[in-house]
C-alpha positions in Angstrom: -36.1 -47.6 32.1 -37.7 -44.8 30.2 -37.8 -42.6 33.3 -34.1 -43.2 33.9 -33.3 -42.2 30.3 -35.3 -39.0 30.6 -33.5 -38.1 33.9 -30.2 -38.8 32.2 -31.1 -36.6 29.2 -32.1 -33.8 31.5 -28.9 -34.0 33.5 -26.9 -33.8 30.3 -28.5 -30.6 29.1 -26.4 -27.9 30.9 -23.2 -29.3 29.5 -24.4 -29.8 26.0 -25.1 -26.1 25.8 -21.5 -25.3 26.6 -20.1 -27.1 23.6 -18.0 -29.6 25.6 -17.5 -33.0 24.2 -16.1 -36.3 25.3 -13.6 -38.7 23.7 -15.1 -41.6 21.5 -17.2 -44.1 23.5 -17.6 -41.8 26.5 -20.9 -40.1 27.4 -21.3 -36.6 28.9 -23.1 -36.9 32.3 -23.3 -33.5 34.0 -19.7 -32.2 33.6 -18.2 -35.7 33.4 -17.1 -37.9 30.5 -18.1 -41.5 31.6 -18.1 -45.0 30.2 -19.3 -48.2 31.9 -17.1 -51.2 31.1 -17.9 -54.9 31.3 -17.4 -56.4 34.7 -13.8 -57.5 35.3 -13.0 -61.0 36.5 -14.6 -61.4 40.0 -15.0 -57.6 40.1 -11.2 -57.1 40.6 -10.6 -53.4 41.6 -7.0 -53.3 40.4 -8.1 -54.6 37.0 -10.9 -51.9 36.9 -8.3 -49.1 37.6 -6.1 -50.4 34.8 -9.0 -50.2 32.3 -9.5 -46.5 33.2 -5.8 -45.7 33.1 -5.5 -46.9 29.5 -7.7 -43.8 28.5 -5.9 -41.5 30.8 -8.7 -41.6 33.3 -9.7 -42.8 36.8 -12.7 -44.5 38.3 -15.4 -41.9 38.5 -15.1 -39.4 41.3 -18.3 -38.1 42.9 -18.5 -34.8 44.8 -22.2 -34.0 45.2 -25.6 -35.5 45.6 -26.5 -34.5 42.1 -23.5 -36.2 40.6 -24.2 -39.3 42.7 -27.8 -39.6 41.3 -26.5 -39.0 37.8 -23.9 -41.7 38.0 -26.3 -44.1 39.6 -28.8 -43.5 36.8 -26.2 -43.7 34.1 -24.9 -47.1 35.3 -28.3 -48.5 36.4 -27.8 -51.5 34.0 -25.2 -52.8 36.4 -26.0 -53.8 39.9 -22.7 -52.6 41.5 -20.0 -50.3 40.2 -16.5 -49.3 41.3 -16.1 -45.6 42.0 -12.9 -43.6 42.4 -12.6 -43.5 46.2 -10.5 -45.5 48.6 -10.6 -45.6 52.4 -7.8 -46.3 54.9 -10.1 -46.2 58.0 -13.6 -46.2 59.3 -14.2 -42.4 58.9 -14.8 -40.5 55.7 -11.9 -38.2 56.6 -9.7 -41.2 56.0 -11.1 -41.7 52.4 -9.4 -40.2 49.3 -10.3 -39.6 45.7 -8.5 -41.7 43.0 -7.6 -38.6 41.0 -5.0 -37.5 43.6 -7.1 -34.5 44.5 -7.1 -35.4 48.2 -9.6 -36.5 50.9 -13.3 -36.6 50.4 -14.8 -33.1 51.0 -18.4 -32.0 51.3 -20.2 -35.1 50.1 -20.2 -38.8 51.0 -22.7 -41.4 49.8 -21.8 -44.1 52.3 -24.6 -46.2 53.7 -25.0 -46.2 57.5 -22.2 -48.2 59.1 -19.7 -47.5 56.3 -16.9 -47.2 55.6 -16.0 -50.4 57.4 -12.3 -51.1 57.0 -10.7 -54.0 58.9 -7.5 -54.6 56.8 -5.5 -53.1 54.0 -7.5 -54.9 51.3 -11.1 -53.9 52.0 -11.0 -50.1 51.6 -12.2 -50.1 48.0 -15.5 -48.3 47.4 -18.4 -49.4 45.2 -21.9 -48.0 44.6 -25.2 -49.9 44.5 -27.2 -48.8 41.4 -30.3 -50.9 41.7 -33.1 -51.4 44.2 -34.1 -49.3 47.3 -30.4 -48.6 48.2 -29.4 -47.3 44.7 -26.8 -44.6 45.0 -25.4 -45.9 48.3 -21.7 -46.5 48.7 -20.2 -49.5 50.4 -16.5 -50.1 51.4 -15.6 -53.5 50.0 -12.9 -56.1 49.7 -11.0 -55.1 46.6 -11.3 -58.6 45.1 -15.0 -59.5 45.8 -16.5 -62.7 44.5 -19.3 -60.9 42.8 -19.5 -58.8 39.6 -18.6 -55.1 40.0 -18.3 -53.0 36.8 -15.8 -50.1 36.3 -17.2 -46.7 35.5 -14.3 -44.6 34.1 -14.0 -40.8 34.0 -11.8 -38.9 31.6 -11.4 -35.1 31.0 -13.9 -33.4 28.8 -12.7 -30.8 26.2 -14.2 -28.0 24.2 -15.5 -28.9 20.8 -14.0 -26.5 18.3 -15.2 -28.6 15.3 -11.9 -28.8 13.6 -12.5 -30.2 10.1 -9.1 -31.9 9.7 -8.6 -35.5 10.6 -4.9 -35.0 11.3 -5.3 -34.7 15.1 -5.7 -38.4 16.0 -4.5 -38.3 19.6 -6.7 -35.9 21.6 -6.6 -35.6 25.4 -7.8 -32.9 27.8 -7.9 -30.2 25.1 -4.6 -31.0 23.4 -3.5 -32.7 20.2 -0.4 -35.0 20.6 1.7 -35.5 17.5 4.4 -38.2 17.4 7.8 -37.5 15.9 11.3 -39.1 16.0 14.5 -37.3 16.9 16.8 -36.0 19.6 16.1 -33.4 22.3 17.3 -30.7 19.9 14.9 -31.9 17.3 12.1 -31.8 19.8 12.7 -28.1 20.4 11.4 -27.6 16.8 8.0 -27.9 18.5 8.8 -24.5 20.0 6.7 -24.0 23.1 4.8 -27.2 22.4 7.5 -29.9 23.2 5.7 -32.4 25.5 5.3 -31.4 29.1 3.3 -33.6 31.5 1.2 -32.2 34.3 -0.8 -35.1 35.9 -0.8 -38.8 36.5 -3.7 -39.2 34.2 -2.0 -37.4 31.3 1.1 -39.6 31.9 -1.2 -42.7 31.8 -2.7 -41.6 28.5 0.7 -41.2 26.9 2.0 -44.5 28.3 -1.0 -46.4 26.9 -1.7 -44.6 23.6 1.3 -43.0 22.0 4.1 -45.6 22.0 5.0 -46.8 18.5 5.3 -50.6 18.0 8.6 -51.9 19.3 9.6 -48.7 21.1 10.2 -48.7 24.8 10.8 -45.0 25.5 9.3 -41.6 24.5 11.4 -38.5 24.9 9.7 -35.7 26.9 10.3 -31.9 26.7 12.5 -31.3 29.7 16.2 -31.0 30.4 18.3 -31.0 33.6 19.3 -27.4 34.6 21.3 -28.0 37.7 21.9 -31.0 40.0 18.5 -32.6 40.2 16.5 -29.6 39.0 14.7 -30.0 35.7 12.6 -27.5 33.7 10.0 -27.9 31.0 11.0 -26.6 27.6 7.6 -25.0 27.2 8.2 -23.0 30.5 5.1 -24.4 32.2 5.3 -25.2 35.9 7.0 -28.4 37.2 3.9 -29.4 39.0 4.1 -33.2 38.4 7.2 -35.4 38.8 7.3 -39.0 37.8 11.1 -39.6 37.8 12.2 -43.2 38.6 13.7 -43.0 42.1 15.9 -46.1 41.3 17.4 -44.4 38.2 21.1 -44.0 39.1 21.9 -42.0 35.9 19.8 -39.0 37.0 23.0 -37.0 37.9 24.8 -38.1 34.7 22.4 -37.9 31.8 20.5 -34.7 31.2 17.2 -35.6 29.4 14.2 -37.8 30.4 12.0 -40.3 28.6 8.9 -42.2 29.6 9.4 -45.9 30.1 6.7 -47.9 28.3 6.4 -50.7 30.9 6.4 -48.6 34.1 5.3 -45.1 33.0 8.2 -43.7 35.1 10.7 -41.2 33.6 14.2 -42.4 33.1 17.3 -40.4 32.3 18.6 -40.6 28.7 21.3 -38.9 26.7 20.0 -35.8 24.9 21.7 -36.8 21.6 19.9 -40.1 21.4 17.2 -40.3 18.7 13.8 -41.5 20.2 10.1 -41.1 19.6 9.1 -37.6 20.8 5.8 -35.7 21.1 4.7 -32.2 20.2 1.6 -31.2 22.2 -0.6 -28.4 20.8 -3.7 -26.9 22.3 -6.7 -27.7 20.1 -7.3 -24.4 18.3 -10.6 -22.5 18.5 -12.6 -21.1 15.7 -11.4 -17.6 16.1 -9.8 -16.4 12.9 -6.0 -16.7 12.7 -4.1 -14.2 10.6 -3.1 -16.2 7.6 -0.4 -13.9 6.0 -1.5 -15.4 2.7 -0.1 -13.3 -0.2 1.3 -10.6 2.1 2.8 -7.7 0.1 5.9 -7.3 2.4 8.5 -9.7 3.7 7.3 -11.6 6.8 9.6 -11.9 9.7 10.1 -15.0 11.9 8.9 -16.0 14.4 5.3 -16.2 13.2 2.5 -18.6 12.3 1.2 -18.9 8.7 -2.0 -20.7 7.6 -4.2 -21.2 4.6 -7.1 -18.8 4.1 -10.0 -19.6 6.5 -8.0 -22.0 8.7 -9.1 -24.2 10.4 -11.7 -24.7 7.7 -11.0 -25.5 4.0 -9.9 -22.6 1.9 -11.7 -21.3 -1.2 -9.3 -22.9 -3.6 -7.1 -19.9 -4.1 -3.3 -20.4 -3.9 -1.2 -18.5 -1.3 2.5 -17.5 -1.2 4.6 -16.5 1.8 8.0 -14.9 1.8 9.7 -15.1 5.2 13.0 -13.9 6.6 14.9 -13.6 9.8 17.8 -11.4 11.0 21.5 -12.0 11.3 23.1 -15.3 10.6 20.0 -17.3 11.6 18.4 -19.8 9.3 14.6 -20.3 9.0 12.9 -23.4 10.4 9.3 -24.2 9.3 7.3 -26.8 11.2 4.1 -27.9 9.5 1.9 -28.9 12.4 -1.4 -29.4 10.7 -2.2 -30.1 7.0 -4.9 -31.7 4.9 -5.8 -31.4 1.2 -3.1 -29.0 0.2 0.4 -29.1 -1.3 3.2 -26.9 0.1 6.3 -26.0 -2.0 9.2 -24.7 0.0 12.2 -23.0 -1.6 15.3 -21.1 -0.4 16.5 -17.6 -1.4 17.9 -18.9 -4.8 14.7 -20.7 -5.7 16.2 -24.2 -4.9 13.6 -26.7 -3.8 13.7 -27.6 -0.1 10.5 -29.7 0.0 7.2 -30.3 -1.8 4.8 -32.0 0.6 1.3 -32.5 1.8 2.4 -34.0 5.2 3.4 -32.7 8.6 7.2 -32.2 8.9 10.0 -29.8 9.7 12.3 -28.2 7.2 15.3 -25.7 7.6 16.5 -23.3 5.0 20.2 -22.9 4.3 20.0 -19.1 4.8 17.8 -16.4 6.5 15.1 -16.6 3.8 12.4 -19.1 2.8 9.4 -19.0 0.5 6.3 -21.1 0.7 3.6 -21.7 -1.9 0.3 -23.4 -1.1 -2.1 -25.0 -3.6 -5.2 -27.1 -3.0 -8.6 -26.7 -1.3 -7.8 -28.0 2.2 -5.9 -26.2 4.8 -2.6 -26.0 6.8 -0.9 -24.4 9.7 2.9 -23.9 10.1 5.1 -22.4 12.7 8.2 -20.5 11.5 11.1 -19.6 13.8 14.7 -18.4 13.6 17.1 -21.3 13.9 
């Protein structure tokens, strides 16, 4: 047992030096974030996959002999584990990874005589983790009458040691903030209105972000022409999860995730629904604060407390922000802790006094912000 722990510790060292971390309850093994879950009833493969999907993950994928040894060592307390591979035939070229990355390439851990697939329900793949055959793969009936534990893998992300607790929902290097509103309200996220780029990300949102009693979450896309949609944040349309049985796709212009299916259904753009702003987890590089700037600041820009993303030194900050023409000024407070913001219009009338995330619009092309307190904040200001 001690030998296994030492091997596992050694295998973890290269990644620990790169400042990557895993979500809670997951362990870094080589470049993978892994967690072993209790054996599902009778080792059911479908139930194992569902466990992984709740965290936006898949059963562990293995692409090298080094990874194979590391996973076998990590899960050695369980005799057999499910891994993220499925076979449609008796040759490894007919086996695919669970993460939609295609067929097996370069490495296979199958024991001699495997994969052995005789029908549609015995192409699931497990690994033996104990005894002389530890590390070997076997194709198996997907509902075996023996205990088989799931080993789930989720994306790692860089640890930027953000001191604020405001980012509760983290996945693959992004913070997900839940709001309520129409598609137009969602555009207040700017270039951060939710776009989705993988099945795993879609699974994470489906299983973690829905408010109680809500069945849909609005996503940041809108129909441009016929069946062509585009993400508001201008990223590539590289993942499509539209419901093929949705007969409103040519009539309603916006899309929302369905809680029960995870599919995207068409909705009216003026309907108020839960929506999500998705921000990259910021690094520790200094951001220009604009605190107490001598001249008028012009939107669009980002303002922060001194020293963000760390606590400030207790000094207050003021910001005077304008925009051109007949535009108003919209301020979206995307991160805040331990400070109070006072927002006023050109005539000094109070728009808001808050210590919480939120979006506010001035009645004219000018807005002033005053920050007090020892915490920190970040706000995005745009013409509106």
